[in-house]
C-alpha positions in Angstrom: 234.6 -4.4 163.1 235.6 -3.3 166.5 239.3 -4.1 166.8 241.3 -4.3 170.0 245.1 -4.7 169.3 247.1 -6.2 171.9 249.9 -6.7 173.8 247.7 -8.8 176.1 249.3 -10.2 179.2 247.4 -13.1 180.2 244.3 -15.2 179.4 241.8 -13.0 181.1 242.8 -9.3 180.0 243.4 -7.5 177.0 245.3 -4.1 176.5 243.0 -1.4 175.2 245.6 1.4 175.2 248.0 3.5 177.2 247.9 6.5 179.4 250.7 8.5 177.9 251.1 11.5 179.9 249.6 14.3 181.9 247.3 16.9 180.2 247.2 20.1 182.1 247.0 20.7 185.9 243.8 19.1 186.9 244.8 15.5 186.6 243.7 14.7 183.1 245.8 12.2 181.0 246.4 11.8 177.4 245.2 8.4 176.1 246.8 6.4 173.3 243.8 3.9 172.3 244.4 0.8 170.4 240.7 0.5 169.7 238.9 1.3 166.5 237.4 3.6 166.4 239.8 5.0 168.9 237.3 6.8 171.2 235.2 3.5 171.8 237.9 3.0 174.7 235.7 5.5 176.4 232.5 3.5 176.2 233.9 1.6 179.4 232.9 3.2 182.7 236.0 1.9 184.3 239.5 0.6 183.4 241.9 -1.7 184.8 245.3 0.3 184.9 248.4 -1.7 185.1 251.7 -0.3 186.1 254.5 -3.0 186.5 252.7 -5.8 188.4 250.2 -3.9 189.9 246.6 -3.8 188.5 244.2 -1.1 189.8 240.5 -0.6 188.9 239.8 3.1 188.2 236.5 4.8 187.2 236.3 7.2 184.5 234.9 10.6 185.4 234.9 12.0 181.9 236.8 11.5 178.6 236.8 13.3 175.2 238.4 13.8 172.0 241.2 16.4 172.1 242.8 17.3 168.9 243.8 14.3 167.1 243.9 12.2 170.4 242.0 11.4 173.6 242.1 12.8 177.1 240.5 11.4 180.2 239.8 12.3 183.8 240.1 9.3 186.3 238.4 9.3 189.8 240.9 10.3 192.5 243.4 11.7 190.0 243.1 15.5 190.7 246.5 17.0 189.9 249.3 17.0 187.6 251.4 15.0 189.9 249.0 12.2 190.2 248.5 12.2 186.5 252.3 12.1 185.9 252.4 9.1 188.3 250.3 7.1 185.9 252.3 8.1 182.6 253.0 5.1 180.5 250.6 2.8 182.4 248.5 0.2 180.2 244.7 0.3 180.1 243.4 -3.3 180.4 239.9 -4.7 180.2 238.7 -8.2 181.2 238.1 -10.2 178.0 234.7 -11.2 179.4 233.7 -7.4 179.6 234.1 -7.1 175.8 231.1 -6.9 173.8 230.1 -10.2 172.0 230.6 -10.0 168.4 228.7 -11.9 165.6 230.0 -15.1 164.3 232.0 -13.6 161.3 233.7 -11.0 163.4 236.8 -11.2 165.5 238.9 -9.2 167.9 242.3 -8.9 166.9 243.8 -10.4 169.9 241.7 -13.6 169.1 243.6 -13.9 165.7 247.1 -13.4 167.0 249.0 -16.5 167.3 246.6 -18.7 164.8 248.3 -21.0 162.4 247.8 -19.8 158.8 247.4 -22.3 156.0 246.8 -22.0 152.3 243.8 -23.8 150.8 246.4 -26.3 149.5 247.3 -27.0 153.2 250.8 -25.4 153.1 251.5 -23.7 156.5 252.7 -20.1 156.1 253.1 -19.4 159.9 251.4 -17.7 162.5 249.5 -14.4 162.9 252.0 -12.1 164.7 249.8 -9.0 164.7 247.5 -6.9 162.7 247.6 -3.1 161.9 245.5 -0.6 160.0 245.9 1.0 156.8 243.8 3.4 154.8 242.3 0.5 152.5 241.9 -2.4 154.9 243.6 -4.2 157.8 246.6 -6.0 157.3 247.6 -9.3 159.1 251.5 -10.1 159.6 252.0 -13.7 159.2 255.5 -14.9 160.4 257.0 -18.1 159.3 257.7 -20.5 162.2 259.4 -23.9 162.6 256.4 -25.8 160.9 256.0 -23.4 158.0 257.2 -23.8 154.5 259.8 -21.1 155.2 260.6 -18.4 157.6 259.3 -15.5 155.5 257.2 -12.5 157.0 254.2 -12.1 155.0 251.7 -9.3 154.9 248.3 -10.4 153.9 245.2 -8.2 153.6 242.6 -9.1 156.3 239.7 -9.6 153.7 237.1 -12.1 155.0 235.5 -13.9 152.1 238.4 -12.9 149.8 241.7 -13.6 151.3 240.5 -15.0 154.5 238.6 -18.2 153.5 238.1 -19.6 157.0 238.8 -18.8 160.6 238.6 -21.4 163.4 239.3 -20.0 166.9 238.7 -23.4 168.4 241.2 -25.1 166.2 243.6 -22.2 166.4 244.0 -22.0 162.5 243.1 -20.0 159.5 242.8 -20.7 155.9 243.7 -18.4 153.4 243.5 -17.9 149.5 247.2 -16.8 149.2 250.2 -17.8 146.8 252.9 -18.7 149.2 255.4 -17.3 146.6 253.9 -13.8 147.0 
């Protein structure tokens, strides 16, 4: 499953990663990718780079793995000073540009905010975010005003096992989970 974590800002874009700092003196930048696998962020020939309220479309000249991370060279960014000016900028992509998934696959940003119910109809809360572990992805469900309690629960994201049903249209998810756990 391809995942895009978020911190999305509006209904049209999703954050794919962050330009963290300059790398070398020729304008390369270190990239922190929220995608899985991490280097799939390099599959897009251009990114929308957000600094504050400014959103700029930038073409990728080249990108590669560097040690345990990624580095990228963007068109027009030719020296360390220009790269430093982009440090901490977010990398966005229009949601419409993301590849279509099959019916049983979801981007993480699509799951965030869904109401989570047990098979018995008890509301556990809303999906706050997801994260990776070595074994499987984990969904953080936080109790809200309509939930049975205010607890935060960590549920394994295991479709067909823990995740019984996902309805993006209805904004809800049904899980096979004991609310006491």
